[in-house]
C-alpha beads as a LAMMPS data file, in Angstrom:
LAMMPS data file: protein, C-alpha beads

161 atoms
160 bonds

1 atom types
1 bond types

-500.0 500.0 xlo xhi
-500.0 500.0 ylo yhi
-500.0 500.0 zlo zhi

Masses

1 110.0

Atoms # bond

1 1 1 -24.378 131.521 97.142
2 1 1 -21.541 129.787 95.337
3 1 1 -21.805 129.200 91.548
4 1 1 -24.282 131.910 90.948
5 1 1 -23.687 135.133 88.967
6 1 1 -25.078 137.263 91.601
7 1 1 -25.235 140.535 89.773
8 1 1 -27.504 140.192 86.613
9 1 1 -26.680 144.066 85.488
10 1 1 -24.112 143.154 82.935
11 1 1 -26.420 140.333 81.617
12 1 1 -29.041 142.930 81.357
13 1 1 -27.151 145.682 79.711
14 1 1 -26.173 143.255 76.767
15 1 1 -30.101 142.399 76.530
16 1 1 -29.600 138.652 77.672
17 1 1 -32.997 138.391 79.310
18 1 1 -33.043 134.721 78.994
19 1 1 -29.631 134.334 80.653
20 1 1 -30.576 136.804 83.149
21 1 1 -33.670 134.798 84.094
22 1 1 -31.504 131.607 84.183
23 1 1 -29.168 132.892 86.705
24 1 1 -32.192 134.489 88.794
25 1 1 -33.667 130.936 88.808
26 1 1 -30.444 129.532 90.160
27 1 1 -30.221 132.124 92.809
28 1 1 -33.840 131.074 93.649
29 1 1 -32.955 127.436 93.834
30 1 1 -30.198 128.204 95.864
31 1 1 -32.543 130.415 98.373
32 1 1 -35.125 127.275 98.365
33 1 1 -32.225 125.064 99.186
34 1 1 -31.184 127.019 102.318
35 1 1 -34.840 127.452 103.519
36 1 1 -35.572 123.702 103.305
37 1 1 -32.393 123.184 105.572
38 1 1 -33.987 125.203 108.364
39 1 1 -35.948 123.160 110.872
40 1 1 -39.518 124.527 112.124
41 1 1 -38.304 126.063 115.151
42 1 1 -38.207 129.983 114.760
43 1 1 -34.752 131.252 113.374
44 1 1 -32.419 133.634 114.576
45 1 1 -32.941 137.202 113.907
46 1 1 -29.484 137.547 111.768
47 1 1 -30.768 134.414 109.475
48 1 1 -34.261 136.035 109.043
49 1 1 -32.454 139.191 108.092
50 1 1 -30.232 137.526 105.321
51 1 1 -33.290 135.667 104.018
52 1 1 -35.249 139.018 103.648
53 1 1 -32.321 140.568 101.846
54 1 1 -31.860 137.852 99.437
55 1 1 -35.863 138.096 98.602
56 1 1 -35.486 141.834 98.142
57 1 1 -32.437 141.191 95.805
58 1 1 -34.349 138.600 94.202
59 1 1 -37.336 140.859 93.412
60 1 1 -34.874 143.898 92.330
61 1 1 -33.011 141.470 90.083
62 1 1 -36.348 140.205 88.096
63 1 1 -38.312 143.816 88.105
64 1 1 -36.769 144.539 84.426
65 1 1 -38.362 141.640 83.038
66 1 1 -41.186 141.363 85.080
67 1 1 -42.167 144.620 86.323
68 1 1 -45.771 143.928 87.346
69 1 1 -45.154 140.742 89.200
70 1 1 -41.888 142.685 90.905
71 1 1 -44.332 145.516 92.097
72 1 1 -46.851 143.184 93.567
73 1 1 -43.969 141.079 95.280
74 1 1 -42.322 144.438 96.769
75 1 1 -45.916 145.706 98.056
76 1 1 -46.528 142.242 99.809
77 1 1 -42.681 142.350 101.322
78 1 1 -43.848 145.584 103.094
79 1 1 -42.544 148.232 100.810
80 1 1 -45.625 150.462 100.383
81 1 1 -43.719 153.891 100.344
82 1 1 -41.901 153.611 97.163
83 1 1 -41.852 151.131 94.074
84 1 1 -39.204 148.651 93.416
85 1 1 -38.438 150.555 90.059
86 1 1 -37.820 153.363 92.082
87 1 1 -35.410 151.434 94.213
88 1 1 -31.499 151.379 94.241
89 1 1 -30.296 148.393 91.849
90 1 1 -28.738 145.724 94.258
91 1 1 -24.957 146.124 94.775
92 1 1 -22.754 143.255 95.087
93 1 1 -19.618 142.839 97.009
94 1 1 -17.733 140.417 95.080
95 1 1 -15.245 139.348 97.576
96 1 1 -18.172 137.964 99.547
97 1 1 -19.403 136.027 96.666
98 1 1 -16.397 134.162 95.886
99 1 1 -15.176 131.172 97.694
100 1 1 -11.644 130.408 98.645
101 1 1 -12.094 126.958 96.945
102 1 1 -13.350 125.780 93.636
103 1 1 -14.443 122.458 92.117
104 1 1 -12.772 121.461 88.955
105 1 1 -13.904 118.852 86.464
106 1 1 -11.542 115.852 85.922
107 1 1 -11.281 114.168 82.402
108 1 1 -9.240 111.298 81.110
109 1 1 -8.972 111.786 77.271
110 1 1 -12.033 114.181 77.022
111 1 1 -14.156 111.879 79.163
112 1 1 -15.408 113.084 82.628
113 1 1 -14.309 110.999 85.472
114 1 1 -15.178 112.981 88.475
115 1 1 -14.370 116.294 89.971
116 1 1 -11.998 117.601 92.675
117 1 1 -12.288 120.704 95.029
118 1 1 -8.919 122.847 95.498
119 1 1 -7.938 125.812 96.632
120 1 1 -8.636 128.749 94.320
121 1 1 -5.155 129.983 93.824
122 1 1 -3.492 126.126 93.696
123 1 1 -0.750 125.484 91.301
124 1 1 -1.171 123.513 88.406
125 1 1 0.991 121.015 89.986
126 1 1 -0.983 120.682 92.876
127 1 1 -4.286 120.318 91.081
128 1 1 -2.521 117.616 88.661
129 1 1 -1.614 115.646 91.883
130 1 1 -5.482 115.563 93.134
131 1 1 -6.666 114.861 89.795
132 1 1 -4.268 111.920 89.520
133 1 1 -5.597 110.567 93.076
134 1 1 -9.031 110.028 92.090
135 1 1 -9.711 106.322 92.031
136 1 1 -12.095 106.987 88.550
137 1 1 -9.086 108.586 87.179
138 1 1 -6.649 105.782 88.256
139 1 1 -9.287 103.136 86.954
140 1 1 -9.312 104.891 83.676
141 1 1 -5.659 104.852 83.313
142 1 1 -5.283 101.047 83.860
143 1 1 -1.470 101.237 84.447
144 1 1 -1.060 103.349 80.984
145 1 1 1.280 106.118 80.938
146 1 1 0.044 109.930 81.028
147 1 1 1.181 111.380 77.979
148 1 1 0.243 115.046 79.372
149 1 1 -1.686 117.020 81.642
150 1 1 -3.776 119.992 80.849
151 1 1 -4.965 121.948 83.536
152 1 1 -7.164 125.028 82.622
153 1 1 -6.947 126.922 86.033
154 1 1 -10.393 126.826 88.091
155 1 1 -12.013 124.879 85.255
156 1 1 -10.925 121.666 84.024
157 1 1 -7.978 119.158 84.257
158 1 1 -7.726 116.778 81.205
159 1 1 -5.352 113.765 81.475
160 1 1 -4.241 112.532 78.292
161 1 1 -3.214 108.963 77.617

Bonds

1 1 1 2
2 1 2 3
3 1 3 4
4 1 4 5
5 1 5 6
6 1 6 7
7 1 7 8
8 1 8 9
9 1 9 10
10 1 10 11
11 1 11 12
12 1 12 13
13 1 13 14
14 1 14 15
15 1 15 16
16 1 16 17
17 1 17 18
18 1 18 19
19 1 19 20
20 1 20 21
21 1 21 22
22 1 22 23
23 1 23 24
24 1 24 25
25 1 25 26
26 1 26 27
27 1 27 28
28 1 28 29
29 1 29 30
30 1 30 31
31 1 31 32
32 1 32 33
33 1 33 34
34 1 34 35
35 1 35 36
36 1 36 37
37 1 37 38
38 1 38 39
39 1 39 40
40 1 40 41
41 1 41 42
42 1 42 43
43 1 43 44
44 1 44 45
45 1 45 46
46 1 46 47
47 1 47 48
48 1 48 49
49 1 49 50
50 1 50 51
51 1 51 52
52 1 52 53
53 1 53 54
54 1 54 55
55 1 55 56
56 1 56 57
57 1 57 58
58 1 58 59
59 1 59 60
60 1 60 61
61 1 61 62
62 1 62 63
63 1 63 64
64 1 64 65
65 1 65 66
66 1 66 67
67 1 67 68
68 1 68 69
69 1 69 70
70 1 70 71
71 1 71 72
72 1 72 73
73 1 73 74
74 1 74 75
75 1 75 76
76 1 76 77
77 1 77 78
78 1 78 79
79 1 79 80
80 1 80 81
81 1 81 82
82 1 82 83
83 1 83 84
84 1 84 85
85 1 85 86
86 1 86 87
87 1 87 88
88 1 88 89
89 1 89 90
90 1 90 91
91 1 91 92
92 1 92 93
93 1 93 94
94 1 94 95
95 1 95 96
96 1 96 97
97 1 97 98
98 1 98 99
99 1 99 100
100 1 100 101
101 1 101 102
102 1 102 103
103 1 103 104
104 1 104 105
105 1 105 106
106 1 106 107
107 1 107 108
108 1 108 109
109 1 109 110
110 1 110 111
111 1 111 112
112 1 112 113
113 1 113 114
114 1 114 115
115 1 115 116
116 1 116 117
117 1 117 118
118 1 118 119
119 1 119 120
120 1 120 121
121 1 121 122
122 1 122 123
123 1 123 124
124 1 124 125
125 1 125 126
126 1 126 127
127 1 127 128
128 1 128 129
129 1 129 130
130 1 130 131
131 1 131 132
132 1 132 133
133 1 133 134
134 1 134 135
135 1 135 136
136 1 136 137
137 1 137 138
138 1 138 139
139 1 139 140
140 1 140 141
141 1 141 142
142 1 142 143
143 1 143 144
144 1 144 145
145 1 145 146
146 1 146 147
147 1 147 148
148 1 148 149
149 1 149 150
150 1 150 151
151 1 151 152
152 1 152 153
153 1 153 154
154 1 154 155
155 1 155 156
156 1 156 157
157 1 157 158
158 1 158 159
159 1 159 160
160 1 160 161
């Protein structure tokens, strides 16, 4: 799931419960979106396994903030032999959680004009080139000269005119 901080542990260690809940909510929405794309026909066993793993991860992630609800969900999921509070904290393989491409906002004089999707390790020159190809950027420039292009890697491109 891209765009979601997949491990709430660092946030919880800093006692940022509202931020942790917000990230968990993003994960819930991502899982829900994927579930909605499935048809009514039976799903493949590997897909069912992946959704079960996602559900277990979700329950373990919100257990520190909502222990009673987490334990109830854990039982409904069929884990009757041990409590969710006794299970291991979910471990995340960061390499699997990152994408090879990133979406970068493009601004002209600080006003958002669109976004581009480029390779994560694209050079600043390549990012600038893609940003200047956007129709909305060309319209905002209206033939004026570009004074400077500021590229914050993997975040934003600002074209200054």
